[in-house]
C-alpha positions as CSV (number, residue, x, y, z in Angstrom):
1,M,-54.4,33.9,-41.1
2,N,-56.9,32.1,-38.5
3,M,-56.2,32.7,-35.0
4,N,-56.7,29.2,-34.3
5,D,-53.7,28.3,-36.3
6,H,-50.8,28.7,-34.0
7,P,-47.2,28.4,-35.2
8,I,-45.8,24.8,-34.3
9,I,-43.0,25.5,-31.5
10,I,-40.2,22.9,-31.8
11,K,-38.6,22.6,-28.4
12,K,-35.0,21.7,-28.3
13,K,-33.9,18.6,-26.2
14,Y,-31.1,19.4,-24.0
15,R,-29.1,16.4,-22.8
16,N,-28.5,16.0,-19.3
17,P,-24.6,16.7,-18.3
18,F,-24.9,14.3,-15.8
19,T,-26.3,11.5,-18.0
20,F,-23.0,9.6,-18.4
21,L,-22.7,9.0,-14.6
22,F,-25.8,6.5,-14.9
23,N,-24.4,5.2,-18.3
24,K,-22.3,1.9,-18.0
25,N,-21.1,2.4,-21.5
26,Y,-19.8,5.7,-21.1
27,K,-15.9,5.9,-21.8
28,P,-14.1,9.0,-21.2
29,T,-12.3,10.5,-24.2
30,K,-8.4,11.4,-24.2
31,S,-9.1,15.0,-23.2
32,A,-11.3,13.9,-20.2
33,V,-8.3,12.0,-19.0
34,V,-6.0,14.0,-16.8
35,E,-2.4,13.3,-16.7
36,K,-0.9,13.6,-12.9
37,K,2.3,15.3,-12.9
38,G,4.5,15.2,-9.9
39,I,6.4,13.2,-7.4
40,F,3.3,10.9,-7.0
41,G,3.5,8.2,-9.8
42,M,7.1,9.0,-10.3
43,S,9.6,6.2,-10.5
44,L,11.0,4.8,-6.9
45,T,14.7,5.0,-8.2
46,Y,14.4,8.9,-9.3
47,A,12.4,9.7,-6.5
48,S,14.8,8.2,-4.1
49,K,17.9,9.6,-5.7
50,N,16.5,13.0,-5.0
51,G,15.0,11.9,-1.8
52,S,16.1,12.5,1.9
53,L,17.7,10.2,4.7
54,L,15.4,8.8,7.2
55,E,17.9,7.4,9.9
56,D,20.7,6.7,7.1
57,I,17.9,5.1,4.8
58,K,17.3,6.8,1.6
59,V,13.6,7.2,0.7
60,P,11.5,9.5,-1.6
61,D,10.5,12.9,-0.1
62,P,6.7,12.1,0.7
63,V,7.7,8.8,2.6
64,Y,10.4,10.7,4.5
65,L,8.1,13.8,5.5
66,C,5.3,11.3,6.7
67,F,7.4,8.9,8.5
68,N,9.3,11.3,10.2
69,E,6.6,13.5,11.6
70,I,4.6,9.9,12.5
71,M,7.6,8.8,14.4
72,R,7.9,12.2,16.0
73,R,4.3,12.7,17.4
74,G,2.1,9.9,16.0
75,L,3.2,6.5,17.5
76,R,1.0,6.7,20.2
77,T,-2.0,7.6,18.0
78,E,-4.8,5.1,18.1
79,G,-5.3,3.3,14.8
80,V,-2.5,4.8,13.2
81,F,-2.4,3.5,9.5
82,R,-5.5,1.6,10.2
83,L,-7.9,4.9,10.1
84,S,-8.0,7.1,7.2
85,G,-7.5,10.7,6.9
86,A,-10.0,13.3,5.6
87,T,-10.1,12.9,1.6
88,S,-9.9,16.7,1.1
89,E,-6.7,17.3,3.3
90,V,-5.0,14.4,1.6
91,S,-5.7,16.0,-2.0
92,L,-4.3,19.0,-1.0
93,L,-1.2,17.8,0.4
94,E,-1.0,15.7,-2.7
95,N,-1.4,18.4,-4.9
96,K,1.1,20.7,-2.9
97,M,3.8,18.0,-3.1
98,N,3.2,17.5,-6.7
99,S,3.2,21.4,-7.3
100,C,6.7,21.9,-5.5
101,I,9.9,22.8,-7.8
102,S,13.3,21.5,-7.0
103,N,13.7,20.9,-3.1
104,E,10.7,23.0,-2.1
105,I,9.1,19.7,-0.9
106,K,11.5,19.6,1.7
107,E,10.6,22.8,3.2
108,I,7.0,21.5,3.8
109,D,5.7,22.0,7.4
110,M,4.1,18.8,8.3
111,S,3.1,19.4,11.8
112,I,0.3,21.2,10.8
113,Y,-1.7,17.9,9.2
114,D,-3.5,15.1,11.3
115,I,-1.3,12.1,11.6
116,H,-4.2,9.9,10.0
117,T,-3.7,12.5,6.8
118,L,-0.2,11.8,6.7
119,T,-0.8,7.8,7.1
120,S,-3.3,7.9,4.5
121,L,-1.2,10.1,2.1
122,V,1.9,7.7,2.4
123,K,-0.2,4.7,1.7
124,K,-1.6,6.5,-1.6
125,Y,2.0,7.1,-2.5
126,L,2.8,3.4,-2.3
127,R,-0.2,2.4,-4.3
128,E,0.7,5.1,-7.1
129,L,4.1,4.0,-7.6
130,P,4.2,2.4,-11.2
131,E,6.1,-0.8,-9.8
132,P,5.1,-2.1,-6.0
133,T,7.5,-1.6,-3.5
134,I,8.1,-5.4,-3.8
135,P,8.7,-5.9,-7.9
136,I,6.3,-8.4,-9.5
137,G,9.4,-10.5,-10.4
138,F,9.7,-11.5,-6.8
139,H,6.5,-12.2,-6.0
140,Q,6.2,-16.0,-7.1
141,L,9.5,-16.5,-5.3
142,L,7.9,-14.8,-1.8
143,L,4.6,-16.6,-2.3
144,S,6.2,-19.8,-2.5
145,T,8.5,-19.4,0.8
146,D,7.0,-20.4,4.2
147,P,6.2,-17.3,6.2
148,T,7.5,-18.9,9.2
149,H,10.9,-19.5,7.5
150,I,11.9,-15.8,8.3
151,H,15.5,-16.5,7.2
152,D,14.7,-17.6,3.6
153,I,12.4,-14.3,3.4
154,S,15.3,-12.1,4.6
155,K,17.8,-13.6,1.8
156,I,15.0,-12.7,-0.9
157,M,14.7,-9.3,0.5
158,L,18.5,-8.7,0.2
159,Q,18.1,-9.6,-3.6
160,L,15.6,-6.7,-4.3
161,P,16.8,-3.6,-6.0
162,Y,18.6,-1.4,-3.7
163,Y,15.7,1.7,-3.4
164,N,13.1,-1.1,-3.0
165,R,15.0,-2.4,-0.1
166,Q,15.7,0.7,1.4
167,L,11.8,1.6,1.1
168,I,11.2,-1.7,3.0
169,H,13.7,-1.1,5.7
170,A,12.1,2.4,6.3
171,I,8.5,0.5,6.6
172,L,10.0,-2.2,9.0
173,L,11.5,0.7,11.0
174,V,8.1,2.7,11.7
175,S,6.4,-0.8,12.4
176,S,9.2,-1.6,14.9
177,R,8.6,2.0,16.5
178,I,4.8,1.6,16.4
179,Q,4.9,-1.9,18.2
180,D,6.8,-0.2,21.1
181,H,3.4,1.4,22.0
182,V,1.3,-1.3,20.8
183,E,-0.8,-1.0,24.2
184,V,-1.7,2.3,23.2
185,N,-2.3,2.5,19.2
186,M,-3.6,-0.8,19.1
187,M,-2.0,-1.7,16.1
188,N,-0.1,-5.3,16.5
189,P,1.5,-6.8,13.5
190,E,-1.5,-8.1,12.1
191,A,-3.1,-4.9,11.9
192,L,-0.1,-3.3,10.3
193,A,0.4,-6.2,8.1
194,T,-3.3,-5.8,6.9
195,V,-2.4,-2.3,5.8
196,F,0.8,-2.8,4.2
197,A,0.2,-6.1,2.3
198,P,-2.0,-4.5,-0.2
199,V,-0.3,-1.3,-0.9
200,C,3.4,-2.9,-1.2
201,T,2.3,-5.6,-3.4
202,G,0.2,-3.9,-5.8
203,F,-2.9,-6.2,-5.0
204,E,-5.2,-3.1,-5.0
205,K,-4.5,-2.2,-8.8
206,S,-4.9,-5.9,-9.7
207,L,-8.3,-6.3,-7.6
208,K,-9.6,-3.4,-9.3
209,D,-9.0,-4.7,-13.0
210,T,-10.6,-7.8,-11.9
211,E,-13.6,-6.1,-10.5
212,L,-13.9,-4.1,-13.7
213,T,-14.1,-7.2,-15.7
214,I,-16.6,-8.9,-13.6
215,K,-19.2,-6.1,-14.2
216,S,-20.2,-7.2,-17.7
217,K,-23.6,-7.7,-19.0
218,R,-23.0,-11.4,-19.6
219,S,-25.0,-13.9,-17.4
220,K,-23.7,-15.3,-14.1
221,A,-24.0,-18.7,-15.6
222,S,-21.6,-18.4,-18.3
223,P,-18.3,-19.8,-18.2
224,L,-16.5,-16.7,-18.6
225,F,-18.3,-15.3,-15.7
226,K,-17.3,-18.3,-13.4
227,Y,-13.5,-18.0,-14.4
228,R,-13.6,-14.1,-13.4
229,E,-15.4,-15.3,-10.5
230,N,-12.6,-17.8,-9.4
231,S,-9.7,-15.0,-10.5
232,L,-11.0,-12.8,-7.9
233,E,-11.1,-15.5,-5.3
234,M,-7.4,-16.1,-6.2
235,H,-6.6,-12.6,-5.8
236,I,-7.8,-12.7,-2.3
237,N,-6.0,-15.9,-1.3
238,R,-3.0,-14.3,-2.6
239,N,-3.5,-11.2,-0.4
240,K,-4.1,-13.5,2.7
241,N,-0.6,-15.1,2.1
242,W,0.8,-11.8,1.7
243,T,-0.6,-10.6,4.6
244,N,1.1,-13.6,6.6
245,I,4.5,-12.6,4.8
246,W,4.2,-9.0,6.3
247,R,3.1,-10.1,9.7
248,S,5.9,-12.6,10.1
249,M,8.2,-9.8,8.9
250,I,6.9,-7.5,11.4
251,E,7.3,-9.7,14.0
252,H,10.8,-10.4,13.2
253,H,11.5,-6.9,12.3
254,E,14.7,-6.9,14.4
255,S,16.3,-9.7,12.8
256,I,15.6,-8.2,9.2
257,I,16.4,-4.6,10.2
258,S,19.8,-5.9,11.5
259,L,20.5,-8.0,8.4
260,L,19.5,-4.8,6.0
261,N,21.8,-2.5,8.2
262,K,24.5,-4.8,7.7
263,E,24.0,-5.3,3.7
264,E,23.9,-1.5,4.1
265,C,27.2,-1.0,6.1
266,I,29.0,-3.4,3.5
267,S,27.5,-1.4,0.2
268,L,28.5,1.8,1.9
269,S,31.8,1.1,2.4
270,Q,32.3,-0.3,-1.2
271,R,30.8,2.9,-2.4
272,N,33.6,4.7,-0.2
273,L,36.4,2.4,-1.4
274,I,35.7,3.1,-5.3
275,S,35.1,6.9,-4.5
276,H,38.6,6.9,-2.8
277,Y,40.4,4.8,-4.9
278,P,38.9,5.1,-8.6
279,P,39.6,2.3,-11.0
280,Q,42.8,3.1,-13.2
281,K,41.7,3.5,-16.7
282,H,44.3,2.2,-19.5
283,N,44.0,4.7,-22.2
284,K,44.6,3.2,-25.7
285,T,47.3,5.2,-27.3
286,L,49.3,5.4,-30.5
287,P,53.2,5.5,-30.8
288,S,54.6,9.0,-31.0
289,P,56.6,9.7,-34.5
290,F,58.6,12.2,-32.5
291,S,59.9,10.2,-29.3
292,T,63.1,8.6,-29.0
293,T,62.1,6.4,-25.7
294,G,59.1,4.8,-27.0
295,S,56.6,7.0,-25.4
296,R,53.1,7.0,-26.7
297,I,50.3,9.7,-27.4
298,P,46.6,9.3,-26.4
299,L,44.2,9.0,-29.1
300,P,41.9,11.8,-29.9
301,G,38.8,10.4,-28.1
302,D,41.2,10.1,-24.9
303,I,41.9,13.8,-25.2
304,M,38.3,14.9,-25.4
305,M,37.4,12.6,-22.4
306,E,40.3,14.0,-20.1
307,Q,37.8,16.5,-18.8
308,F,35.7,13.6,-17.3
309,Y,38.6,11.0,-16.7
310,P,42.1,12.6,-16.4
311,L,44.8,10.9,-18.3
312,N,47.6,9.1,-16.4
313,N,50.4,11.3,-15.4
314,E,52.7,9.3,-17.9
315,H,50.6,11.1,-20.5
316,K,51.1,14.5,-19.2
317,S,54.0,15.3,-21.6
318,V,53.6,12.7,-24.5
319,I,55.6,14.4,-27.0
320,P,59.0,15.2,-25.9
321,V,60.7,18.4,-26.4
322,I,64.5,18.8,-27.2
323,K,66.2,20.7,-24.3
324,P,68.0,23.9,-25.9
325,T,71.6,23.4,-25.9
326,P,73.6,26.3,-24.4
327,Y,74.6,29.0,-26.7
328,D,78.0,29.0,-27.7
329,N,80.3,30.9,-30.5
330,K,79.8,28.5,-33.1
331,N,79.5,30.1,-36.5
332,E,76.4,29.8,-38.7
333,A,78.2,27.0,-40.9
334,D,78.6,24.8,-37.7
335,D,74.9,25.2,-36.7
336,E,73.5,24.4,-40.4
337,E,76.2,21.4,-40.2
338,D,74.9,20.0,-37.0
339,T,71.1,20.8,-38.1
340,I,71.9,18.5,-41.3
341,N,73.4,16.2,-39.2
342,G,70.7,15.9,-36.8
343,L,68.0,15.5,-39.4
344,H,69.9,12.6,-41.1
345,T,69.8,10.9,-37.6
346,L,66.4,11.7,-37.0
347,S,65.4,10.2,-40.3
348,K,67.6,6.9,-39.8
349,T,66.0,6.6,-36.4
350,F,62.1,6.7,-37.7
351,F,62.7,5.8,-41.1
352,P,65.2,3.2,-41.3
353,Q,63.8,1.7,-44.7
354,S,63.1,4.7,-46.5
355,H,65.9,6.4,-48.4
356,T,63.3,8.5,-50.0
357,V,62.2,10.4,-47.0
358,R,65.7,11.0,-45.8
359,K,66.4,12.5,-49.2
360,I,63.6,14.7,-48.9
361,L,64.5,16.0,-45.3
362,S,68.3,16.7,-46.3
363,A,67.1,18.4,-49.4
364,S,64.4,20.6,-47.3
365,A,67.2,21.3,-44.5
366,L,69.8,22.3,-47.5
367,R,67.2,24.9,-48.7
């Protein structure tokens, strides 16, 4: 073997693990998508039912913890809700809430966190709701309303689902407390509306989807690109309308809060009335073959459901029991004769047209 003949070394080409960051065509696999589990992203109804009361307003626990702490020590913080908190602290607090079991979340000490961290967290929670705070079904109705007609907006707010209405009630309550210190925190209705309008209407989600569709390889002169560009402009105009609506709501928060409080008192009194006077359930029954007074017996399904809905008092003893007669010194022949006569009478009562049954009853008694 010649010394000049060197073996050919094939170098293995390693792929840069960060290549996907610069590749526009990269699509994450199913294993790369991490599903979040916890109270963030949970439905508003379920989270509110297990939530807490913020001055008699039922809201999810993250909203309660943040709003309660903000009203306690953050109303005079400059730029409250406008300035963002540290991303790392927000993520840590979010993960802590998502990992809580049962009512552990209610025991979290919020006093150790910065106010801007709490405001960023509650905005993040509102963004990640499966459906916006103002449901999509009410968007067109509100956007077609004049923002200066606060009475019309209030009437639409009363039509929202119960827990959505409660959440908006809590947001307006915090906004009203912030307005009491507007000279210090520098958050006027316009500034607060700019914050709450996007996160409460799902605007940021729809805008993100539009931006992703615009970033394509098609030329800017194509009709599709112009359509997408117009769609983005339409989203921006809609957000302006939402900002005007929220500004009007915050400026007239007293009338809206008063109306919501009145509606809450009415619904609460109705729920108390129902709990004190439950509706009478008329159980379907069948006539008792052993009753001489026309009493009826409940169906098997009613008996099974009695553990949840107690039957009426009239069904407590649906099968009458013949009271024992006082014992006397009659002989056995008299007792037997009375028994036979009683069976004859009973058979004639329940089976007036059936002679065969009467004969069977009489024969069985003679045996």
